[in-house]
BALOBA-1460 file (C-alpha; in Angstrom, 3 decimals):
// residues 113
<rec num="1" residu="m" x="-3.671" y="16.591" z="5.050"/>
<rec num="2" residu="r" x="-5.728" y="13.511" z="5.895"/>
<rec num="3" residu="l" x="-5.782" y="9.974" z="4.530"/>
<rec num="4" residu="i" x="-9.319" y="9.285" z="3.297"/>
<rec num="5" residu="k" x="-9.136" y="6.124" z="1.169"/>
<rec num="6" residu="a" x="-6.706" y="3.306" z="0.369"/>
<rec num="7" residu="r" x="-6.340" y="0.135" z="-1.670"/>
<rec num="8" residu="a" x="-3.829" y="-2.685" z="-1.129"/>
<rec num="9" residu="q" x="-2.835" y="-5.319" z="-3.654"/>
<rec num="10" residu="n" x="-0.105" y="-7.873" z="-4.330"/>
<rec num="11" residu="y" x="0.906" y="-8.072" z="-0.682"/>
<rec num="12" residu="r" x="1.098" y="-11.322" z="1.287"/>
<rec num="13" residu="s" x="-2.452" y="-12.752" z="1.428"/>
<rec num="14" residu="i" x="-3.964" y="-9.695" z="-0.296"/>
<rec num="15" residu="e" x="-4.424" y="-10.030" z="-4.033"/>
<rec num="16" residu="h" x="-6.669" y="-6.944" z="-4.219"/>
<rec num="17" residu="s" x="-8.436" y="-5.385" z="-1.233"/>
<rec num="18" residu="g" x="-10.629" y="-3.053" z="-3.215"/>
<rec num="19" residu="e" x="-10.844" y="0.589" z="-2.221"/>
<rec num="20" residu="f" x="-11.867" y="1.274" z="1.368"/>
<rec num="21" residu="e" x="-12.531" y="4.532" z="3.171"/>
<rec num="22" residu="i" x="-10.591" y="5.620" z="6.235"/>
<rec num="23" residu="s" x="-12.111" y="7.939" z="8.827"/>
<rec num="24" residu="d" x="-11.105" y="9.107" z="12.293"/>
<rec num="25" residu="l" x="-12.157" y="5.684" z="13.575"/>
<rec num="26" residu="t" x="-11.903" y="2.737" z="11.193"/>
<rec num="27" residu="c" x="-12.469" y="-0.874" z="12.251"/>
<rec num="28" residu="l" x="-11.094" y="-3.924" z="10.414"/>
<rec num="29" residu="v" x="-13.224" y="-7.015" z="10.916"/>
<rec num="30" residu="g" x="-12.511" y="-10.465" z="9.529"/>
<rec num="31" residu="k" x="-11.872" y="-14.110" z="10.308"/>
<rec num="32" residu="n" x="-8.492" y="-15.360" z="11.487"/>
<rec num="33" residu="e" x="-5.943" y="-15.352" z="8.644"/>
<rec num="34" residu="a" x="-8.218" y="-13.118" z="6.541"/>
<rec num="35" residu="g" x="-5.484" y="-10.515" z="5.980"/>
<rec num="36" residu="k" x="-6.224" y="-7.811" z="8.564"/>
<rec num="37" residu="t" x="-2.610" y="-7.579" z="9.735"/>
<rec num="38" residu="a" x="-1.333" y="-7.803" z="6.156"/>
<rec num="39" residu="l" x="-3.521" y="-4.826" z="5.265"/>
<rec num="40" residu="l" x="-2.178" y="-2.818" z="8.211"/>
<rec num="41" residu="n" x="1.415" y="-3.714" z="7.269"/>
<rec num="42" residu="a" x="0.822" y="-2.660" z="3.664"/>
<rec num="43" residu="l" x="-0.412" y="0.705" z="4.959"/>
<rec num="44" residu="r" x="2.560" y="0.903" z="7.305"/>
<rec num="45" residu="g" x="4.886" y="0.453" z="4.344"/>
<rec num="46" residu="f" x="3.512" y="3.628" z="2.799"/>
<rec num="47" residu="r" x="5.380" y="5.768" z="5.310"/>
<rec num="48" residu="p" x="7.415" y="3.479" z="7.565"/>
<rec num="49" residu="s" x="8.728" y="4.704" z="10.899"/>
<rec num="50" residu="d" x="11.483" y="2.093" z="11.083"/>
<rec num="51" residu="d" x="13.549" y="-0.044" z="8.700"/>
<rec num="52" residu="f" x="10.443" y="-1.550" z="7.095"/>
<rec num="53" residu="e" x="10.952" y="-2.663" z="3.486"/>
<rec num="54" residu="f" x="8.783" y="-4.604" z="1.063"/>
<rec num="55" residu="e" x="10.495" y="-7.823" z="-0.024"/>
<rec num="56" residu="k" x="9.450" y="-9.604" z="-3.185"/>
<rec num="57" residu="t" x="9.954" y="-13.196" z="-2.016"/>
<rec num="58" residu="k" x="8.405" y="-12.578" z="1.394"/>
<rec num="59" residu="d" x="5.610" y="-10.128" z="0.634"/>
<rec num="60" residu="d" x="4.275" y="-10.900" z="-2.857"/>
<rec num="61" residu="p" x="1.354" y="-13.377" z="-2.723"/>
<rec num="62" residu="r" x="3.033" y="-16.790" z="-2.636"/>
<rec num="63" residu="r" x="0.707" y="-18.371" z="-5.171"/>
<rec num="64" residu="f" x="1.979" y="-15.866" z="-7.763"/>
<rec num="65" residu="l" x="5.674" y="-15.783" z="-6.833"/>
<rec num="66" residu="n" x="6.774" y="-18.107" z="-9.660"/>
<rec num="67" residu="r" x="5.049" y="-15.806" z="-12.160"/>
<rec num="68" residu="y" x="6.227" y="-12.525" z="-10.572"/>
<rec num="69" residu="y" x="8.060" y="-11.147" z="-13.629"/>
<rec num="70" residu="e" x="5.293" y="-12.314" z="-15.945"/>
<rec num="71" residu="r" x="2.695" y="-10.453" z="-13.852"/>
<rec num="72" residu="h" x="4.829" y="-7.336" z="-13.280"/>
<rec num="73" residu="r" x="6.675" y="-6.563" z="-16.474"/>
<rec num="74" residu="s" x="8.093" y="-3.369" z="-14.965"/>
<rec num="75" residu="r" x="9.825" y="-5.553" z="-12.340"/>
<rec num="76" residu="s" x="7.903" y="-3.870" z="-9.529"/>
<rec num="77" residu="s" x="4.564" y="-4.549" z="-7.933"/>
<rec num="78" residu="e" x="2.206" y="-1.805" z="-6.786"/>
<rec num="79" residu="v" x="1.327" y="-2.532" z="-3.178"/>
<rec num="80" residu="i" x="-0.581" y="0.439" z="-1.767"/>
<rec num="81" residu="t" x="-2.524" y="3.288" z="-3.335"/>
<rec num="82" residu="t" x="-3.819" y="6.078" z="-1.119"/>
<rec num="83" residu="w" x="-6.101" y="9.072" z="-1.522"/>
<rec num="84" residu="w" x="-5.678" y="12.225" z="0.570"/>
<rec num="85" residu="h" x="-7.799" y="15.230" z="1.488"/>
<rec num="86" residu="l" x="-5.760" y="18.432" z="1.320"/>
<rec num="87" residu="t" x="-6.712" y="21.701" z="2.952"/>
<rec num="88" residu="k" x="-6.547" y="24.984" z="1.053"/>
<rec num="89" residu="e" x="-3.226" y="25.683" z="2.771"/>
<rec num="90" residu="e" x="-1.719" y="22.489" z="1.305"/>
<rec num="91" residu="p" x="-1.362" y="22.892" z="-2.451"/>
<rec num="92" residu="p" x="-0.798" y="19.549" z="-4.221"/>
<rec num="93" residu="n" x="2.490" y="20.699" z="-5.734"/>
<rec num="94" residu="c" x="4.192" y="22.188" z="-2.643"/>
<rec num="95" residu="g" x="7.590" y="20.715" z="-1.815"/>
<rec num="96" residu="a" x="6.693" y="20.114" z="1.830"/>
<rec num="97" residu="c" x="3.716" y="17.932" z="0.881"/>
<rec num="98" residu="q" x="5.672" y="14.933" z="-0.347"/>
<rec num="99" residu="y" x="2.684" y="12.616" z="0.192"/>
<rec num="100" residu="s" x="0.063" y="14.811" z="-1.452"/>
<rec num="101" residu="r" x="-0.408" y="13.388" z="-4.950"/>
<rec num="102" residu="l" x="-3.817" y="11.819" z="-5.503"/>
<rec num="103" residu="p" x="-3.830" y="8.856" z="-5.778"/>
<rec num="104" residu="k" x="-0.431" y="8.130" z="-4.236"/>
<rec num="105" residu="t" x="1.271" y="4.851" z="-5.007"/>
<rec num="106" residu="c" x="4.074" y="3.545" z="-2.855"/>
<rec num="107" residu="g" x="5.886" y="0.363" z="-1.961"/>
<rec num="108" residu="p" x="7.216" y="-1.251" z="-5.111"/>
<rec num="109" residu="l" x="8.523" y="-4.752" z="-4.577"/>
<rec num="110" residu="e" x="11.835" y="-4.550" z="-6.359"/>
<rec num="111" residu="g" x="15.492" y="-5.082" z="-5.786"/>
<rec num="112" residu="k" x="15.165" y="-7.778" z="-3.124"/>
<rec num="113" residu="s" x="14.879" y="-11.471" z="-3.773"/>
């Protein structure tokens, strides 16, 4: 299983990153404060290795925070969508492949204020 494409949105300075491909070596280039670290943190939130959690008041784009519930009627905000390449040995419905749905959405901003 290999991550091949991702899209981040509604996270810190990122309103919508657009879809971008990920290969064995992927380089993020941008000016200071352009959102490179925010993009990496959004990806990190997909499968965190520590106590990482998305927080609505901290992580939703600040310019939209007052209109959060108006923009996200379901009370959650989609942060990261990922696309995966599966090998023949990894069927999309196997129990061990918990991250195998295409596209995979993770990281709702809910429950914290």
